[in-house]
C-alpha positions in Angstrom: 0.0 0.0 0.0 1.6 3.2 -1.1 2.0 6.1 1.3 -0.5 8.9 0.5 0.6 12.5 0.1 -1.7 14.4 2.4 -2.8 18.0 1.9 -1.6 19.9 5.0 -4.3 22.5 4.7 -7.2 20.2 5.6 -8.8 21.3 9.0 -10.1 18.8 11.5 -13.0 16.7 10.2 -15.2 15.5 13.0 -18.4 13.8 12.0 -19.0 11.1 14.7 -16.9 12.7 17.4 -13.7 14.6 18.2 -12.3 11.5 20.1 -12.0 9.7 16.7 -9.7 12.5 15.3 -6.0 12.0 16.1 -3.2 14.5 15.3 -1.2 12.0 13.2 -1.9 9.8 10.2 -4.0 6.9 11.3 -3.5 3.4 10.0 -6.0 0.6 10.6 -6.4 -3.1 9.7 -10.0 -4.2 9.1 -10.9 -7.9 9.3 -14.3 -8.9 7.9 -15.9 -12.3 8.6 -19.2 -13.7 7.5 -20.6 -16.2 10.0 -22.7 -19.0 8.5 -24.0 -16.8 5.7 -26.2 -15.1 8.3 -24.1 -12.5 10.2 -21.3 -10.2 9.0 -18.8 -8.8 11.4 -15.9 -6.3 11.1 -13.1 -5.9 13.6 -11.0 -2.7 13.3 -7.5 -2.6 14.8 -4.6 -0.2 14.9 -1.2 -1.3 13.8 -0.3 -2.4 17.4 -3.3 -4.8 17.4 -5.5 -2.8 19.7 -9.2 -3.1 18.9 -10.7 0.2 17.9 -14.1 -0.5 16.5 -16.5 -3.3 15.7 -19.4 -3.5 13.2 -22.0 -6.2 12.8 -25.3 -7.0 11.1 -27.4 -9.5 9.2 -26.4 -10.6 5.7 -29.7 -11.6 4.0 -32.4 -9.4 5.6 -34.1 -7.2 3.1 -33.8 -4.2 5.6 -30.1 -4.1 5.9 -28.7 -2.6 9.1 -25.1 -2.4 10.4 -24.3 -1.2 14.0 -20.8 0.2 14.8 -19.6 -0.3 18.3 -16.7 0.8 20.4 -14.3 -1.9 21.9 -16.6 -2.2 25.0 -19.6 -3.0 22.7 -21.4 0.3 23.1 -23.2 1.4 19.9 -21.7 4.4 18.1 -23.5 4.4 14.8 -26.3 2.7 13.0 -26.1 2.3 9.2 -29.3 1.7 7.3 -30.0 0.8 3.7 -32.9 2.7 2.2 -35.2 0.3 0.3 -37.0 1.0 -3.1 -34.6 3.7 -4.3 -33.4 3.9 -7.9 -30.0 4.9 -6.6 -28.7 3.0 -3.6 -28.9 5.2 -0.4 -27.9 4.8 3.2 -28.6 6.8 6.3 -26.2 6.9 9.3 -27.5 7.7 12.7 -25.8 8.2 16.1 -25.9 5.2 18.5 -28.9 3.0 17.9 -31.3 5.9 17.4 -34.1 6.0 14.8 -33.9 6.9 11.1 -35.2 10.4 11.8 -32.0 11.3 13.7 -29.4 11.3 10.9 -25.7 12.4 11.0 -25.1 11.9 7.3 -26.5 10.3 4.1 -24.7 8.4 1.4 -25.9 8.0 -2.1 -24.7 6.1 -5.1 -23.8 8.8 -7.6 -24.8 6.9 -10.8 -25.7 3.1 -10.7 -24.7 2.8 -14.3 -21.0 3.7 -13.7 -18.5 0.9 -14.0 -16.5 2.5 -11.1 -18.3 3.0 -7.9 -18.7 6.6 -6.7 -20.6 7.6 -3.5 -21.7 11.1 -2.5 -21.8 11.9 1.2 -24.1 14.6 2.5 -23.8 15.9 6.1 -27.3 16.3 7.5 -26.7 19.8 8.9 -26.2 21.0 5.3 -29.5 19.9 3.7 -29.8 23.1 1.7 -26.7 22.1 -0.4 -27.8 18.6 -1.0 -29.2 19.2 -4.5 -25.9 20.7 -5.7 -22.9 19.7 -3.8 -21.9 16.7 -1.7 -19.7 17.3 1.4 -17.4 14.3 0.6 -17.2 11.7 -2.2 -15.8 8.2 -2.4 -14.1 7.0 -5.6 -13.8 3.2 -6.0 -11.9 1.1 -8.5 -13.4 -1.0 -11.3 -11.8 -4.3 -10.3 -11.5 -4.2 -6.5 -13.0 -2.8 -3.2 -10.1 -0.4 -2.8 -11.1 3.3 -2.8 -10.2 6.9 -1.7 -12.3 9.4 0.2 -12.2 13.0 -0.9 -13.2 16.4 0.5 -13.3 18.5 -2.6 -10.2 17.6 -4.5 -8.2 16.6 -1.4 -7.9 12.9 -0.4 -8.6 12.4 3.3 -8.4 8.6 3.4 -7.5 5.6 1.3 -8.5 1.9 1.6 -6.8 -1.1 0.1 -8.7 -4.4 -0.1 -6.7 -7.6 0.4 -8.0 -11.1 -0.1 -7.2 -14.4 -1.6 -9.6 -16.8 -3.3 -9.2 -19.2 -0.4 -9.9 -16.6 2.3 -12.9 -15.3 0.2 -14.4 -18.8 0.1 -14.1 -18.9 3.9 -16.0 -15.6 4.2 -12.9 -13.7 5.3 -11.6 -10.4 3.8 -9.0 -7.8 5.0 -8.7 -4.1 4.4 -5.8 -1.7 5.2 -6.9 1.9 5.9 -4.9 5.1 6.0 -6.6 8.2 7.3 -5.4 11.9 7.2 -4.4 13.5 10.5 -7.4 15.0 12.3 -9.9 13.1 10.2 -12.6 11.1 12.0 -11.6 7.5 11.5 -15.0 6.1 12.6 -16.6 8.1 9.8 -14.1 6.6 7.3 -15.0 3.1 8.6 -18.7 3.7 8.1 -17.9 4.6 4.4 -15.9 1.4 4.1 -18.9 -0.7 5.3 -21.2 1.1 2.9 -19.0 0.7 -0.2 -18.5 -3.0 0.7 -22.3 -3.4 0.6 -22.5 -1.6 -2.7 -20.0 -3.8 -4.4 -21.4 -7.0 -2.9 
């Protein structure tokens, strides 16, 4: 995984909370496991092996929902897939709160594109939604690797690592690099959503 060249002019980006913004470039290892084709689970570690975040949810339910938790198991975010939309859409709420209490929304830019692009809209900027997204995610045609941008500046990059053998066992790994002072739990939520899009 190449080392990204970060734009030093990016201010702190806190979406979920300031405690997830650190003053240095954050590196994480994400391990995904599907249990019995019913449950999906992600564990997020720093490079020292310390557990940072967990995400879990059901695989086959029509109303898809993922819950992000801290290392103690306390809910931080709930990610919900919006049914019956021409373009795929997700809402992300704090804790396990209802769909009405939304931190941000994520929409597939164009379902006909070969390369996945997601547009991210912070809920406190509803008036701009028709014209401008606050962030966007650019995926690759042949993998789940992607970059997250604020305007033209990259704020995170994710590389997807798997072998055919591990894939058949329901296991996949990601390596994540996050710009200093950027909310790494926000980036992890985008990883889960893009993983759902491409699957």
